[in-house]
MARMIMAR-942485 format. One line per 4 residues: number of its first residue (from 1); their letters; for each residue x, y, z of C-alpha. Coordinates in steps of 0.001 Angstrom, whole numbers, plus 524288, in hexadecimal, padded with zeros to 5 digits. Example, Ala and Ser with C-alpha at 12.3 -4.5 7.8 and 13.67 -1.06 7.14 Angstrom:
! MARMIMAR-942485
1) AS) 8300C:7EE6C:81E78 | 83566:7FBDC:81BE4
//
This chain:
! MARMIMAR-942485
1) MNNP) 4CB8B:DD29F:50DAB | 4D115:DC867:5172E | 4CF89:DCE77:522E2 | 4DB04:DCB69:52C49
5) NNPE) 4D320:DCEC3:536FA | 4CBE8:DC2BE:5327A | 4D498:DB79D:5339A | 4CB98:DAC7A:52DA1
9) SSST) 4C88A:DB4D9:5215D | 4CFB7:DAEC4:516D0 | 4CA1A:DB6AE:50AB2 | 4D474:DBE54:5040B
13) TSDM) 4CB21:DC80E:4FCC8 | 4BCC9:DCD58:504DE | 4B389:DD667:4FFEB | 4B08A:DDB78:50B9A
17) QTDY) 4BA37:DE1A3:51269 | 4BAFD:DE836:5201F | 4C694:DEFDC:52B03 | 4BFDD:DE9E9:53485
21) VVGQ) 4C8EA:DE157:53EAB | 4C28D:DD7C4:5489E | 4C3A8:DDAB2:55463 | 4C54F:DEAD9:55215
25) DNIK) 4B9AC:DEDF1:55AB7 | 4BCCD:DE278:5672D | 4BEF9:DE840:574D6 | 4CB6C:DE2C8:577C2
29) GQFG) 4D1AA:DE0A9:584D2 | 4D03F:DDC87:5927A | 4C398:DDAE3:59C32 | 4C67E:DD630:5A847
33) PIGF) 4CD36:DC967:5A5F9 | 4C7AB:DC76F:59824 | 4CCF2:DC890:58C0C | 4C2A2:DCFDF:58486
37) DIHN) 4C1ED:DD119:574E2 | 4B567:DD723:56FC0 | 4ACBB:DDD8F:5676C | 4AB3F:DE89D:56F16
41) RVFV) 49D2B:DEADF:56A48 | 4978A:DDE07:56596 | 49DEE:DD43F:5733C | 499FB:DE148:57AB8
45) VSAL) 48A8D:DE26A:5763C | 48844:DD32A:574E4 | 48E99:DD17A:5833F | 48678:DDCE0:58858
49) ASAI) 47859:DD781:5829E | 47D5D:DC909:58470 | 47F1A:DCDAB:593DC | 474EF:DD669:5947B
53) FIIL) 469CA:DC8D8:58EB7 | 46FBB:DC229:5976B | 46C3D:DC8EC:5A4C7 | 45FC0:DCDB9:5A0AE
57) TLLF) 45B5D:DBFFF:59E31 | 4608B:DBA7B:5AD7C | 4579A:DC675:5B142 | 44B31:DC638:5ABAD
61) PERA) 44A59:DB6E2:5A5AE | 43AF9:DB779:5A629 | 43A0E:DC140:59CD9 | 44705:DBFB3:593DD
65) GSIF) 43E73:DB0E5:59363 | 433A5:DB8B0:58E85 | 439E8:DBF5F:5849A | 440A4:DB2F0:5802F
69) QSVV) 4347A:DAC25:57C0E | 42F68:DB872:576BC | 43D73:DB80F:56D92 | 43A10:DABD6:568D7
73) SFST) 42C5F:DAD00:566AB | 42E82:DBA16:55E09 | 43908:DB07A:556E9 | 4345D:DA30B:5557A
77) GTLD) 42652:DA899:55381 | 42703:DB446:54B1B | 4334F:DB428:54353 | 43561:DA63D:54290
81) WYFM) 4327C:DAAFB:53381 | 43E09:DB257:532CB | 447EE:DA887:5381A | 444A8:D9C6B:52EB8
85) ILVD) 443CD:DA5AC:5221D | 45201:DA9F9:526B0 | 4573A:D9CAC:5297A | 450C5:D96A8:51D44
89) FFIL) 45708:DA38B:51521 | 46494:D9E3E:51C4B | 46436:D923E:5141A | 46106:D97E6:5095D
93) FCLA) 46ADC:DA37C:50A6E | 4755B:D9838:50D13 | 47014:D8E49:501BE | 472C4:D99A1:4F6E2
97) LVVL) 47E70:D9A2D:4FC62 | 48038:D8E69:4F8B5 | 47C34:D8E6E:4EBC0 | 47FF9:D9A2D:4E63C
101) PYGS) 48EB5:D9E99:4E1F2 | 4928F:DA4A1:4EFDD | 49301:D95FD:4F3C3 | 4A0DD:D94D6:4EE5D
105) VRLG) 4A657:D9ED4:4F665 | 4ADEF:D9A76:5018E | 4B0EC:DA11D:50F4D | 4BF16:DA587:5106A
109) GADA) 4BFC6:DA7C5:5020C | 4C1C5:DA082:4F679 | 4CEF5:D9B36:4FA35 | 4CA8E:D9791:509A1
113) RPDH) 4C8B4:D88F5:50CD3 | 4C1F6:D829D:5171F | 4C96C:D8275:52423 | 4C1B6:D750E:52845
117) SYLS) 4C0B6:D68FB:521AC | 4B1AC:D63E7:51E78 | 4B288:D5BF5:52B78 | 4B7D3:D65ED:53413
121) WFAM) 4ADB2:D7175:52DF8 | 4A2A5:D68C6:530E3 | 4A627:D631A:53E66 | 4A5D6:D716E:54224
125) LFTA) 49912:D7560:53D19 | 49366:D6A13:54322 | 49A42:D6F93:54F49 | 491BF:D7BB0:54B29
129) GIGI) 484A4:D755C:54B68 | 484D5:D6C44:5555A | 480BD:D71B7:56064 | 476B7:D70A2:56CC6
133) GLLF) 46C79:D7128:5644C | 46F41:D645A:55EF0 | 46E33:D5F98:56C48 | 46272:D65FC:57152
137) FGVL) 45950:D6359:565D0 | 45F5E:D57CD:55E98 | 4544B:D5187:56614 | 44A87:D5C86:56897
141) EPVY) 44829:D618B:55B29 | 44418:D5709:55250 | 43A65:D5004:55F58 | 43468:D5D6E:55FC1
145) HANV) 4341D:D601A:54F44 | 42F00:D5159:54FBF | 42578:D53A8:55AE1 | 420A3:D60F1:55D76
149) SLPL) 42522:D6C0B:554AA | 42018:D6435:548A4 | 428D5:D6C42:53E33 | 42151:D6CA5:530D6
153) GVES) 413BF:D6999:53A8F | 41882:D5C05:53872 | 4104F:D50F2:540A9 | 41549:D4E35:54DA4
157) PFGA) 4163E:D4019:55164 | 40F49:D41B2:55ED0 | 4025A:D46DC:55C84 | 3F6AF:D4E19:562BC
161) DGEL) 3F537:D43E3:56C4E | 403AD:D4170:56F3E | 403C2:D33D9:56762 | 40FC4:D2FA1:5604D
165) NPAA) 40AED:D2FF3:5537B | 41535:D26EB:54AF7 | 41043:D2A4C:53D53 | 4176D:D3911:54007
169) IADA) 422FD:D373D:54528 | 42B61:D365D:539BD | 42795:D4281:531F3 | 4286D:D4876:54018
173) SALG) 435EB:D43B0:54273 | 43B1F:D4595:536B5 | 4354C:D5501:53454 | 43A06:D56E2:54376
177) LAGT) 44951:D532F:54108 | 44685:D5C5F:534A3 | 44131:D67D6:53B0D | 44DAC:D65C4:54488
181) YLHW) 45663:D6504:53819 | 4502B:D71EB:53421 | 456B7:D77D8:5401A | 46348:D7418:54106
185) GIHG) 465C2:D7114:5322A | 469C3:D7BD4:527EA | 46137:D8699:52BFE | 467A8:D88EA:536C4
189) WAVY) 4754F:D8709:532DC | 47174:D8F67:52709 | 470D4:D998E:52F8F | 47D0B:D9656:53460
193) VVMA) 4837E:D95F3:527B0 | 47FE2:DA56F:52346 | 4870D:DA848:53022 | 4939D:D9EA3:52FD3
197) LALG) 493B1:DA3C5:51F3B | 49337:DB304:524B3 | 49D9D:DB238:52DCB | 4A833:DA81C:52272
201) LFTY) 4A56E:DB194:5178A | 4A84A:DBE7F:51DF7 | 4B177:DBA43:52728 | 4B9C4:DAF56:51E67
205) NKGL) 4B78E:DB64C:511CF | 4B48E:DC5AB:515C5 | 4BFF8:DC45F:51EFA | 4B6D9:DCB8D:52A33
209) PFSI) 4B67F:DC922:538EB | 4B018:DBD28:53C27 | 4A203:DC1B5:541F4 | 49427:DC2FD:53E52
213) RSAF) 495E8:DD2A8:53956 | 49E63:DCDC0:52FCB | 4954D:DC815:52765 | 48E13:DD4CD:528DA
217) FPIL) 49847:DDCDC:52095 | 49373:DDD2C:51403 | 485CB:DE30A:51A55 | 48CF9:DEBCF:523FC
221) GERV) 49A04:DEDBF:51E94 | 4A4B6:DF46B:5277B | 49772:DF80B:5326B | 49848:DE9CC:5331B
225) WGWW) 4A462:DED6F:53C3E | 49A89:DF4D2:54680 | 48D83:DF409:54CDC | 4863A:DEE96:54026
229) GHVI) 490B0:DE2D0:543F9 | 4905A:DE301:552C6 | 48014:DE0A6:5520A | 482E1:DD5F9:54AD5
233) DILA) 48C86:DD0B2:551A9 | 485CF:DD237:55EC3 | 479AF:DCA82:557D2 | 4837E:DBF9C:55349
237) VFST) 4880F:DBFD3:56178 | 47905:DBF2E:5690A | 474F9:DB47A:55CC6 | 48092:DAB15:56142
241) LFGL) 47E43:DAC5E:56FF2 | 4711C:DA946:56F3F | 471A2:DA0D2:566DB | 47990:D97C9:56F9C
245) ATSL) 47547:D9C34:57B6E | 467C4:D952B:57615 | 47052:D882B:57408 | 477D0:D8864:5806E
249) GLGA) 46A1E:D8AC9:58724 | 46512:D7F5E:58219 | 4731F:D76E8:5826A | 4705F:D7AFB:59166
253) QQAN) 4617A:D75C3:5928B | 4685B:D68CB:58990 | 472B1:D6665:59385 | 468AE:D6853:59E92
257) AGMN) 45EEE:D6002:59B0B | 4698D:D547A:599F6 | 46EE5:D56C1:5A67C | 46061:D541E:5AAF8
261) FVFG) 45C7D:D487B:5A195 | 469EB:D4264:5A3A3 | 46E06:D475A:5B2DB | 46083:D4D39:5B7A0
265) LEVT) 4664B:D5CB0:5B808 | 45A14:D64CF:5B9E6 | 4553D:D6C91:5AC7B | 45571:D7A26:5B0B9
269) TLTQ) 45AB9:D87E9:5AAED | 46265:D8A0D:5B625 | 46B73:D7C5F:5B372 | 4694A:D7E92:5A5F3
273) VIVI) 4707E:D8C23:5A7F3 | 47BE0:D85E8:5AE97 | 47E10:D7DE5:5A5CD | 4811B:D8983:59B6B
277) ILVT) 48889:D8F66:5A70C | 4917E:D822A:5A876 | 4931D:D7F2A:59A69 | 49716:D8EC5:59644
281) GVAL) 4A125:D8E2D:5A045 | 4A438:D827F:597AB | 4A415:D88D0:58D0A | 4AC6D:D948D:593CC
285) VSVW) 4B991:D8913:595B8 | 4B4C6:D8689:58756 | 4B6C1:D9454:58178 | 4C301:D97B0:58A1B
289) RGLE) 4C8FC:D8C7C:58466 | 4C7D2:D8FC6:575D2 | 4C4E5:D8917:56A04 | 4CC09:D7FF3:568D2
293) GGLK) 4CDB5:D7BBA:57826 | 4BFD3:D7E3A:57A2C | 4B47F:D7D6E:56EB7 | 4BB0F:D752B:5651F
297) KLSE) 4BD26:D6AA0:56F8F | 4AFD0:D6A80:57567 | 4A969:D6AF0:56731 | 4B0B3:D5FB0:5650E
301) INMI) 4AB77:D585F:56F7C | 49E47:D5C64:56D2B | 49EC9:D5615:560A4 | 4A660:D48AC:5628A
305) LAVL) 49908:D47EF:56F27 | 48FB9:D4E08:56641 | 491F8:D425A:55B53 | 49199:D3A35:5644D
309) FFFF) 48691:D3D97:5697E | 47F2B:D3DAD:55D66 | 48659:D2EED:558FE | 47F3C:D29D3:566CE
313) VLFA) 473B5:D2FBF:565E3 | 47236:D29E9:556A0 | 47483:D1DDF:559D3 | 47077:D1A57:5657A
317) GPTL) 461F5:D1F42:5612E | 45BCC:D1975:55585 | 46615:D1CD6:54CB3 | 45FAE:D196A:53F6C
321) LALT) 45280:D2176:54315 | 45AF6:D2AAC:54753 | 46163:D2D2B:53A57 | 45584:D2A6B:53508
325) GFWS) 44F91:D354D:53B6D | 45AE2:D3DC3:53774 | 458BF:D3BC7:528A5 | 44B55:D3EB8:52959
329) GLTT) 44AA4:D489A:53123 | 45674:D4F32:5264E | 44D1B:D4B16:518DF | 44089:D52B1:520AF
333) YVTD) 44A86:D5D7A:52163 | 44D70:D5EE4:51509 | 43F3B:D5B2A:50EB9 | 43929:D653A:51952
337) FIPL) 44553:D70A7:518E1 | 43BA0:D7B13:51276 | 43043:D77D8:51B85 | 437F9:D7842:5281E
341) SAPF) 43E31:D86A7:5232C | 4330B:D8C13:5206A | 42F51:D9792:527DB | 41FE0:D97F4:52284
345) GRDD) 416B6:D8F4C:5221A | 41708:D8762:52D6E | 40F33:D8179:53886 | 41AEC:D7D8D:54171
349) DAYR) 41E95:D88C6:5498C | 42039:D806B:554C2 | 42BB1:D7BA2:54B41 | 4315C:D85BA:54583
353) QSWT) 42E42:D9388:54D87 | 43367:D8A5E:55AB7 | 43DA5:D83F2:55526 | 4431E:D881C:546E7
357) IFYW) 4427C:D96FA:54AD3 | 44C46:D943E:55603 | 45502:D8D7D:54D92 | 45619:D976D:5439B
361) AWWI) 458E8:DA33B:54DA0 | 46205:D9762:5563C | 46B15:D95BE:549D4 | 46B6B:DA327:545B2
365) SWAP) 46E71:DA6D7:55468 | 479CF:D9D2C:55296 | 47DB4:DA1A4:54528 | 489DB:DA993:54B04
369) FVGM) 48D83:DA074:55447 | 48E53:D94F7:5496C | 49091:D9D2C:53DE9 | 49C29:DA241:542E8
373) FIAR) 4A295:D956B:546A8 | 49EB8:D8F86:537E9 | 4A430:D9A7B:531EE | 4AF8C:D99A4:53A78
377) VSRG) 4B133:D8B6E:532CB | 4AC30:D8C6C:526C1 | 4B7D7:D93FD:51F67 | 4BC46:D8FDE:5134E
381) RTVR) 4AE73:D88B6:50E92 | 4A54F:D8E28:5024C | 499C2:D93DD:506A1 | 492DB:D8834:500F0
385) EFIL) 49A4F:D7F70:50854 | 4986A:D8688:5149B | 48883:D876B:512D8 | 486F8:D78E1:50E17
389) CVLL) 48F92:D73E3:51967 | 48A87:D7CE4:524DB | 47BFC:D7A8A:52323 | 47AEE:D6B25:51F1F
393) VPSL) 4888F:D6644:526D7 | 482BB:D67D0:53445 | 4755E:D68DF:530CB | 4761F:D5B31:52ECD
397) FIFV) 47ED7:D580A:5395E | 473DE:D5D79:54104 | 46808:D566C:539FB | 46D35:D4807:53C61
401) WMGV) 46EE6:D4C4D:54CBC | 46341:D5168:54ED2 | 45D9F:D46AE:544AD | 463F4:D3BB0:54F06
405) FGST) 461CE:D40E3:55845 | 45236:D46C3:555E7 | 450C4:D3998:54F4A | 4540A:D3154:55ACF
409) ALEQ) 44C0C:D3A0D:5654B | 43F34:D39E8:55BA5 | 44001:D2931:55A95 | 4439E:D29C0:568E7
413) LYAD) 4345B:D319B:56993 | 42CA2:D2A47:55EE3 | 43046:D1CA4:5661A | 42D8C:D1F76:5737D
417) PAGS) 4263B:D2D23:5742D | 42100:D2873:582E6 | 42EC0:D26E8:587E6 | 43686:D311C:581F7
421) LVKE) 43E37:D3A22:586E8 | 43EC1:D411C:57A25 | 43145:D446E:57B04 | 42FEA:D49B1:58850
425) YVID) 43BCC:D5302:586EB | 434A3:D577C:577BF | 426A2:D5433:57605 | 421A7:D5329:5842B
429) NYRP) 42988:D5C83:58E84 | 43169:D63DD:5847D | 43F85:D64EB:58A15 | 447FC:D6608:57CBF
433) ELSL) 454D4:D665A:58608 | 45146:D587D:58AE9 | 44EFC:D52EC:57DBE | 45E09:D4CE5:57917
437) FGML) 45CB3:D479C:5867E | 450D8:D3EEF:5843A | 455AF:D3AE7:577D7 | 46116:D34DE:57FA9
441) NELP) 4592D:D2FD9:58754 | 454A6:D24E8:57EFE | 461CA:D22AB:5798C | 46BF0:D1832:580F8
445) LTGL) 47652:D20CE:589E5 | 46C54:D2BED:58CD9 | 473BC:D2FC2:59957 | 48267:D3030:5930D
449) MSTL) 47CC5:D37BB:585E8 | 473AC:D41B3:58C53 | 47F1D:D45FF:59540 | 4870D:D457E:586D0
453) GIVL) 47BCA:D4E3E:580BC | 47DE1:D57E9:58D9D | 48D11:D5954:58BDE | 48AAA:D5A5E:57BFD
457) ALIF) 48097:D66C7:581B5 | 48B98:D6BB1:588A3 | 49456:D6C60:58069 | 48C9E:D72DE:57654
461) FVTS) 488B5:D7AE6:57FDC | 49935:D7E8F:58157 | 49C4B:D7EA7:572F1 | 49178:D8741:56F1A
465) SDSG) 4947C:D919D:57A2D | 4A49A:D9220:576C7 | 4A32D:D90DB:567F9 | 49624:D9C47:56A8B
469) SLVI) 4A018:DA40A:571A1 | 4AB21:DA395:56960 | 49F35:DAA82:55D7D | 498E1:DB510:56595
473) DTIT) 4A96C:DB86A:56AA4 | 4ABCA:DBAA9:55B6F | 49FAB:DC1CD:55A1F | 4A230:DCBCA:564EB
477) AGGK) 4B3AE:DCD3B:5649F | 4AF4C:DD3C9:556B1 | 4B36C:DC7BF:54FE8 | 4BD96:DC2E5:55538
481) IDAP) 4C1B2:DB3C0:5560C | 4CBBD:DB2F6:55FDE | 4C5EC:DBCC6:56B50 | 4C912:DB993:57972
485) RPQR) 4C188:DABCF:58012 | 4BC68:DB506:58BFC | 4B32C:DBBDF:580F0 | 4AE79:DADCE:57AD4
489) MFWA) 4AC48:DA809:58AFA | 4A48A:DB734:58BC3 | 49B4E:DB274:58299 | 499C0:DA2AA:586EE
493) VIEG) 495CF:DA8B4:593A9 | 48C75:DB271:58E9B | 48796:DA63C:584E5 | 484FC:D9EA5:59190
497) LIAI) 47FB7:DA9BC:5996E | 475FC:DAC6B:58C5E | 46FFD:D9E56:58D35 | 46DC5:D9EF4:59A62
501) VLLI) 466BA:DAA75:59B16 | 45D84:DA558:58E8B | 45AEB:D9960:5974D | 4567D:DA20C:5A2A2
505) GGGL) 44F1E:DAACC:59B66 | 445E8:D9DAE:595CD | 44C59:D92A4:58FD7 | 44C4E:D8C83:58377
509) TALQ) 442C0:D9A87:57CF8 | 44D50:DA1B5:58302 | 457DE:D9CDA:57BCB | 45191:D9DCB:56FC7
513) AGVT) 44D19:DA9A6:57225 | 45B04:DAFE5:5729B | 45CA7:DA7CA:56428 | 450A6:DAB86:55E5E
517) ATAI) 453FC:DB9F6:5636D | 46269:DBC25:55C58 | 4609A:DB594:551C3 | 45444:DBE2A:54DD3
521) PFSI) 45FD9:DCBD9:54B6D | 46998:DC026:5475F | 461FE:DBD27:53C06 | 46277:DC808:537A5
525) VMLL) 47049:DCA08:53684 | 47272:DBBC3:53088 | 4692F:DBEC9:525D2 | 47245:DC972:5221A
529) MCYS) 47EB7:DC159:52351 | 47791:DB916:5171C | 476FC:DC815:50FCC | 486D0:DCABD:512E0
533) IIKA) 48946:DBB3C:5114C | 4835C:DBECD:501FD | 48D27:DCB65:50219 | 4985E:DC358:5071B
537) LNGE) 49595:DB792:4FAC6 | 494A7:DC0D4:4F1AF | 4A2F7:DC6CF:4F572 | 4A8D1:DB916:4F4C2
541) LRLI) 4A3DB:DB53B:4E8A0 | 4A8C0:DC3E7:4E0D7 | 4B596:DC1D7:4EA74 | 4B77A:DB183:4E320
545) RK) 4B191:DB754:4D513 | 4BE9D:DC21E:4D3AD
//
């Protein structure tokens, strides 16, 4: 049945019917000068729990830091097998949908057609995949994995005596890049596919509200609009909040490091807090200007600057070696895909536990945020087309970016180990936030391009906060996509505050803890989503065959 309360639904017939009206449980009215339209349980519980977390972390930062460390140790050391099996399962699930008859089902119904051209759709998928992570980890990961963490036990080019062994460079560099591609490739995008596909099917095909809880209608029925659904949406809110806070915290660290590198500004937690406050202020202006006047314009500016930045590094550095390195890393990623994905029988704990598990938790935390965005722009695509494009197109773009940045940094490192800032910041004195600037130091126009890197990090910061607050607001407004702007501003402030208290409460370890703590329960939600997706697709196939 086409739901009149969901204007984006295009299905004329549905096997899942409900009398639920979007916003029926909302509180509407004035709270002082602010007009709110909020789900009276999801918003209140999420807001109060966020406030309590912020207050307790500020009051007891040392105790909070200890708890954060324990969470990280438990997640990476005890649940490592769980996260790896889970994300491997998501890939197999996606591939099964591609080859089975389910792949012919179209998001929006048999008569639906894509809302966007391939070019526009791919551009928006790129936007979803680009973030602070490309700047923060693009140099750091390839260099660290090739020389320190050593995925699959590859030999480090720097032996026990610290001397460079040229014979080990090629294999270490290729596997270092392959290990980076693992974290940013189809494993993570498979997580997004599950979330986006569930939202797309239950919104466009089943006519249900654009909300995480709608995906559980096959399991819970009408109970999904009660407390079971409230719990699901609250988990989604916290997952998104802490996933975004991690990105904002990393962005603040890198921006501060860049300001130190270029302008000599001291690297301190206080400085990073000030950066978060200032950029959150800019995000509030963007939120107030709305999607067209704020987020869209900033995203367009950021895309142009990012492309210019990439081509500068490609052509100012060792172009042929960078492209060769990208290809070598890609072929190694393909040939070692199964060993890198395996949860058991490995002795590379430094790589697998300290890096891979954190990434799988981070992708899961970001799933509600990015999944909602991908679902919004993918109406009219077949399931097969949707899965293949979302898995492969953004992954390839990221591989090219990180392959060029990583290969350029590795070439600098091995050409002059004694004078390499990349070696100093990544291997000798681990300062990950400076890794990008260490690579830029060896290229022309160091000051100008480092400043551009800072600007990119800050704009990524703003766009992440703006779009993240939009998603959280949609969830806490009962699925409404046109809730009052002050509500989005409220969540932008909360995101900034959580990033601040995580930095105060333990820096990078606290950021990792926030992600893994929320990813554990939400991963169970996503597993159940897979069952709901199959139920929904079975219903669609029955409708097609009638």
